[in-house]
DOFIFI-629022 format. One record per residue (C-alpha): x, y, z; residue number from 1. Coordinates in pm, whole numbers, always signed. Each point is the difference from the previous one (the first is absolute). Layout:
REM DOFIFI-629022
{pt {X,Y,Z},NUM};
...
//
This chain:
REM DOFIFI-629022
{pt {+11238,+10273,+8280},1};
{pt {-392,+55,+45},2};
{pt {-181,-178,+255},3};
{pt {-297,-193,-149},4};
{pt {-306,-46,+256},5};
{pt {-241,-269,-28},6};
{pt {-359,+40,+151},7};
{pt {-178,-309,+100},8};
{pt {-340,-81,+170},9};
{pt {+110,-317,+230},10};
{pt {-350,-47,+140},11};
{pt {-347,+152,+101},12};
{pt {-255,-27,+252},13};
{pt {-391,+3,-70},14};
{pt {-339,-8,+123},15};
{pt {-148,-320,-143},16};
{pt {-349,+189,-3},17};
{pt {+67,+231,-224},18};
{pt {+342,-62,-141},19};
{pt {+165,+351,+97},20};
{pt {+316,-25,+66},21};
{pt {+141,+144,+331},22};
{pt {+349,-40,+8},23};
{pt {+256,+8,-225},24};
{pt {+348,-155,+20},25};
{pt {+261,+164,-204},26};
{pt {+377,-45,-128},27};
{pt {+202,+231,-129},28};
{pt {+356,-140,-69},29};
{pt {+305,+168,-166},30};
{pt {+313,-123,-212},31};
{pt {+273,+213,-106},32};
{pt {+104,-267,-233},33};
{pt {+361,-77,+156},34};
{pt {-143,-208,+305},35};
{pt {-131,+238,+227},36};
{pt {-361,-58,+64},37};
{pt {-254,+152,+285},38};
{pt {-360,-39,+61},39};
{pt {-281,+141,+173},40};
{pt {-332,-167,+120},41};
{pt {-302,+174,+126},42};
{pt {-397,-25,+15},43};
{pt {-263,+248,-69},44};
{pt {-328,-24,+96},45};
{pt {-314,+74,-196},46};
{pt {-377,+0,-11},47};
{pt {-199,-91,-299},48};
{pt {-334,+58,-34},49};
{pt {-189,-201,-279},50};
{pt {-237,+298,-43},51};
{pt {+253,+231,-128},52};
{pt {+16,+63,-349},53};
{pt {+403,-125,-28},54};
{pt {-24,-293,+220},55};
{pt {+206,-299,-156},56};
{pt {-115,-313,+113},57};
{pt {+248,-222,+149},58};
{pt {-9,-264,-280},59};
{pt {+50,+302,-257},60};
{pt {+309,+155,+190},61};
{pt {+315,+15,-177},62};
{pt {+316,+88,+174},63};
{pt {+51,+328,-163},64};
{pt {-338,+66,+156},65};
{pt {+110,-24,+331},66};
{pt {+357,+142,-32},67};
{pt {-160,+304,-132},68};
{pt {-205,-15,+361},69};
{pt {+326,-72,+155},70};
{pt {+168,+285,-156},71};
{pt {-297,+242,+95},72};
{pt {+44,-76,+379},73};
{pt {+377,+6,+19},74};
{pt {+302,+228,-73},75};
{pt {+140,-226,-298},76};
{pt {+279,+264,-59},77};
{pt {+79,-66,+376},78};
{pt {-15,-349,+11},79};
{pt {+245,-25,-325},80};
{pt {+257,+271,+166},81};
{pt {+34,-225,+271},82};
{pt {+58,-331,-201},83};
{pt {+236,+246,-206},84};
{pt {+172,+86,+292},85};
{pt {+52,-368,+126},86};
{pt {+126,-84,-313},87};
{pt {+234,+265,+0},88};
{pt {+174,-84,+327},89};
{pt {+46,-355,-156},90};
{pt {+178,+147,-309},91};
{pt {+240,+234,+179},92};
{pt {+41,-162,+380},93};
{pt {+142,+245,+274},94};
{pt {+95,-246,+219},95};
{pt {+157,-345,-34},96};
{pt {+102,-305,+252},97};
{pt {+212,-260,+10},98};
{pt {+348,-72,+68},99};
{pt {+338,+69,-197},100};
{pt {+151,-306,+48},101};
//
C-alpha cells in the first residue's frame, strides 16, 4: 500500500521588530494505512527582508507559504524516503524478540 505523507509547520520563530520569520519548525509524517507510521521533525532558518517585493508579513502567512520555504531548503524526497524506510521496516520486520513458551 502507498504511504501517505503529511507535512505541517509545528511552530515558527520571528523577529518582533519586523515580523520576519527566522526559524520554521516542520514535521513530516507518513502512514501506510495499516497502522505503521513514522515521522521526521526539523527546523529551517530563514531571513526575511521586509523591503523585498516577495516578503509576506507574519500575520498574512499561510502554512502553504512556509512549507514552500521548507521544501526549498531541505531535500523533501530524501525525508520521505527515510520515513518510508522506517515504515517498511515496521511492516516487514527482520528481527523479533520473545520466548517460545
